[in-house]
Phi, psi and omega in degrees: 000132182282138178274110183264014180290146174292141178252129183229127174268129185241123173272160181306322182296338182254006181294133180250161177304324180298312182291320177300317179297319177298318179298313182294324178293316182285324182237068185297334178256017183086168179261159174230185185303329180292338182269348186275131177259131179248130179208169176257135179275187183298336179268012180064026177266143178284130181238137174248130184212161171247149187254136167225150183230151169244185182302324185240359186221140173251116180262131171250107185263120181299133181278145178196167176299319179301316180297314182299315181294318180296320177294319180297326184261014186298131172219115184308325182295337180296340187247013183298332182271003183244156171289151183294343180251023183263107180292342178288346181291329183270113181265151176299130177285156173279122184246122176274162179303334179292333181281340184292122184261018179080011180278152175285129177240143182300335189249029178287140180279137175263138178278000000 
């Protein structure tokens, strides 16, 4: 049977409370290497993502330290004042050097 769901790649900046809740529900203890899907995007860049699905959409959420920290600190009540599809609801977490897992992040400072 063919999967007719819409496919959406989601960067941390576009993450919504709805998608974050789906991620935490599917990966309550966090994701690991076995859950990560690796593919090339339209620009032929390698992308690592974790998958969550709804009835009509398959989301591929790019993995990053920010995503991991946000999932670890998830509290549904933090997003009660926002619409479930509002990407402004998800704020960048404060990441200490201890949290950095050696992943490439778009916003790493160069010395």
